[in-house]
C-alpha positions in Angstrom: 73.5 -22.9 8.0 71.1 -20.1 7.5 69.6 -18.6 10.9 66.6 -20.5 9.7 67.8 -23.9 10.1 69.5 -22.6 13.1 66.5 -22.0 15.0 65.3 -25.5 14.0 67.5 -26.9 15.0 67.7 -24.5 18.5 63.6 -25.2 19.4 63.6 -28.8 20.0 66.6 -28.8 22.1 65.3 -25.8 24.5 61.4 -27.7 24.4 63.1 -30.9 25.2 64.7 -29.2 28.4 61.5 -27.8 29.6 61.5 -24.6 29.0 58.5 -23.4 27.6 59.1 -20.4 26.2 61.4 -21.8 23.7 60.4 -20.2 20.2 60.5 -16.8 22.3 63.6 -17.6 23.7 65.8 -19.2 20.6 64.9 -16.2 18.9 66.4 -13.3 21.3 69.4 -15.4 21.2 69.7 -15.5 17.2 69.5 -12.0 17.1 71.1 -11.3 19.5 73.9 -13.9 17.9 73.5 -11.9 14.9 73.8 -8.8 16.5 70.5 -7.2 15.0 67.9 -5.9 16.7 64.8 -9.2 17.9 62.2 -7.3 15.3 64.2 -7.7 12.7 65.6 -10.8 12.8 62.9 -11.9 10.4 64.0 -10.2 7.3 67.6 -11.6 8.2 66.6 -15.7 8.8 67.5 -16.6 5.4 71.3 -15.1 6.2 74.2 -17.5 6.3 75.2 -17.0 9.8 78.9 -16.2 10.2 81.3 -18.0 12.3 81.3 -15.9 14.8 77.8 -15.6 15.3 77.2 -19.8 14.8 79.6 -20.4 17.8 77.4 -17.1 19.8 74.3 -18.7 19.4 75.7 -22.3 20.3 77.0 -20.7 23.5 74.1 -18.8 23.8 71.6 -21.7 23.4 74.4 -24.0 25.8 73.7 -21.2 28.8 69.8 -21.6 28.2 70.1 -25.1 28.5 71.7 -25.0 32.3 68.0 -22.8 32.9 70.4 -19.0 33.1 67.9 -16.6 31.6 68.3 -14.9 28.4 68.3 -11.3 29.8 71.6 -12.7 32.2 73.0 -14.3 28.5 72.2 -10.7 26.0 73.1 -9.0 29.2 69.7 -6.9 29.0 66.4 -6.7 29.8 63.9 -4.6 28.2 61.8 -2.6 30.6 58.9 0.1 31.0 60.3 0.9 26.6 63.8 0.9 27.5 66.4 -1.2 27.5 68.1 -2.2 30.5 71.8 -3.8 31.6 70.6 -7.6 34.1 73.5 -9.1 35.1 73.2 -12.1 38.2 74.0 -9.5 40.6 70.9 -8.2 39.9 67.0 -9.1 40.1 65.3 -9.5 36.3 63.3 -6.9 36.0 59.4 -8.4 35.2 56.6 -7.2 32.5 54.4 -6.9 36.1 56.6 -4.8 38.2 55.6 -1.9 35.5 52.1 -1.5 37.5 54.0 -0.2 40.0 55.4 2.5 37.3 52.7 3.3 36.3 51.1 3.9 39.4 54.0 6.4 40.2 53.5 8.4 37.2 50.3 8.7 38.1 50.6 12.0 39.8 53.5 14.9 39.7 56.6 13.7 41.9 59.6 15.9 42.5 62.1 14.7 45.0 62.0 10.1 44.9 63.5 7.0 46.7 63.9 3.5 44.7 65.2 1.0 48.1 66.4 -2.3 46.9 66.8 -0.5 43.4 68.8 -3.4 41.8 69.1 -2.2 37.5 67.4 0.9 39.2 65.0 -0.1 36.9 62.0 1.7 39.0 64.3 4.8 39.4 65.3 5.1 36.1 62.0 4.7 33.5 60.5 6.9 36.2 62.2 10.0 36.0 62.9 9.4 32.3 59.3 10.2 32.1 59.9 12.7 34.7 62.0 16.0 33.3 62.1 18.2 36.0 61.9 14.9 39.4 65.7 13.8 40.4 66.1 10.7 42.7 69.0 8.1 44.3 68.7 4.4 44.4 69.6 2.3 47.1 70.7 -1.2 47.4 72.9 -3.3 49.9 74.5 -4.5 46.7 77.2 -3.0 45.8 78.1 -4.7 42.0 74.1 -4.3 41.8 74.8 -0.7 42.4 77.2 -0.6 40.0 75.1 -2.0 37.2 72.1 0.9 38.3 74.2 3.5 37.9 75.6 2.3 34.1 72.1 1.8 33.3 71.4 5.5 34.2 74.6 7.0 32.1 73.1 4.6 28.7 70.2 6.6 29.4 71.9 9.7 30.4 70.1 10.2 33.4 73.4 10.6 35.3 73.2 13.9 36.1 69.5 13.8 38.2 69.6 9.8 39.4 72.1 8.8 42.7 72.9 5.8 43.5 73.6 4.7 48.2 75.0 1.5 49.5 72.1 1.5 52.5 69.7 -1.1 54.2 67.0 0.3 53.5 67.4 3.8 54.7 69.5 3.8 57.3 72.2 5.6 55.1 69.8 8.2 52.9 69.2 11.4 54.0 66.3 14.2 52.9 62.4 13.8 52.8 60.9 12.8 49.6 57.7 13.0 48.1 57.4 9.4 46.7 59.2 6.5 48.3 58.8 3.2 45.9 59.9 -0.7 46.7 60.2 -3.8 44.9 61.4 -5.8 47.6 62.6 -9.5 48.4 59.1 -11.1 49.5 59.4 -15.0 48.6 59.0 -16.9 51.9 61.6 -19.1 53.0 59.2 -22.4 52.6 58.4 -20.8 48.9 62.0 -20.9 47.3 62.3 -24.3 46.1 59.1 -23.7 44.7 60.3 -21.3 42.1 61.2 -22.2 38.9 65.4 -22.8 38.2 66.1 -19.6 35.8 65.3 -17.8 38.7 66.5 -20.5 42.1 69.7 -20.5 40.7 70.5 -17.7 39.0 68.8 -15.4 40.1 70.6 -13.6 43.7 68.5 -15.4 46.8 69.0 -11.5 48.6 66.6 -9.8 45.7 64.2 -12.8 46.0 63.2 -13.5 49.8 64.2 -12.1 52.9 63.5 -15.0 54.7 61.5 -16.2 57.3 57.6 -15.7 56.4 58.3 -13.0 53.1 57.3 -10.2 55.3 60.3 -8.7 56.6 61.4 -6.5 54.1 58.1 -4.5 54.1 58.7 -4.5 58.7 62.0 -2.5 58.0 60.4 -0.2 55.5 57.4 0.4 57.2 58.9 1.3 60.7 61.6 3.7 58.4 59.7 5.7 55.3 57.2 7.6 57.2 59.3 9.9 58.9 61.3 10.0 55.3 57.9 11.3 53.7 57.0 15.1 53.0 53.3 15.5 54.3 51.4 14.4 50.9 54.1 12.3 50.7 53.3 8.2 48.4 55.0 4.7 49.0 54.2 1.9 46.7 55.5 -1.3 47.2 55.6 -4.5 44.8 54.3 -7.4 46.6 53.3 -11.3 47.1 49.6 -11.8 45.8 48.7 -13.5 48.7 50.8 -10.3 50.8 48.1 -7.7 50.5 46.4 -7.1 53.8 48.7 -8.0 55.7 51.5 -4.8 54.1 48.2 -2.6 53.8 48.2 -3.3 57.8 51.9 -2.6 58.6 51.0 0.8 56.8 48.2 1.6 58.4 49.9 0.7 61.6 52.5 3.5 61.3 49.7 5.7 60.3 49.7 5.9 56.5 46.5 6.4 54.9 44.5 5.9 51.4 46.0 2.6 51.2 44.4 0.8 47.9 45.9 -2.6 46.7 46.4 -2.6 43.1 46.2 -5.3 40.6 48.2 -6.6 38.2 46.6 -7.2 34.4 46.3 -11.1 35.8 44.3 -9.3 38.1 46.0 -10.6 40.7 47.7 -8.7 44.0 50.7 -6.5 42.8 51.5 -3.0 44.8 50.1 -1.6 48.2 50.0 2.2 47.5 49.8 4.3 50.7 49.9 8.0 51.4 51.1 10.5 54.4 48.5 12.5 55.8 49.2 15.9 55.0 49.9 18.1 58.3 46.4 20.3 58.9 48.4 23.4 59.9 50.3 23.4 57.0 50.2 25.4 53.7 52.6 22.8 51.8 53.2 19.2 51.5 57.0 20.2 53.3 
């Protein structure tokens, strides 16, 4: 069987299972099975699949039919132009989160803290584009931290990135000029509405804090301002209806210049705020 024939057989099976992205998913899984880059697949579609490649593709399609995310099956996700290891212990990086990274990189910083780092994709993307910066990623999950550490090593950023198990900022020393986070924000009553790919395969602790979905923001708003340098920034990814509530939480802790940034679909995606400068200080420390 050629690669093209394998694709023609797999795509209808995925579509029949209700997977809207069937053609894209099948191509990614075939490239993975053939051990080639996805952008080279078209050149190799006429090739006859080896027995190991055929077996790997069959197993990958079977896994996708259970609604396991493609990133978990192939073990990686492209984010901000770099490949990150992904497992069932981490949130699958979303393209929308690149809005936060773009905002982080819009101004200089030297010391960054990423709360709930997961794969480390936010922290490591920021550090990769700021060679003079260093940073810390925190997470409650030891397994997620191990994935983030591996990603830091793979991207040759381990010398500038450290990882700490912590309940938000409780075990984090020092102060930072940039704090970022994509915390769990899905309300408990919204969880059943999630796609099976998310609901059954991604860690619930990274998806929801329970209740109204705002508990993580309440804790971060209380803990973060004292850990920001004067003039430092905080950037928080949010759900599309949470901008006003999260903005109010940050304003209540004395942060200012609060803005709500939209994603490419026009939905509220990131809340940005700053710690005021000390008028008696000549710098931001």
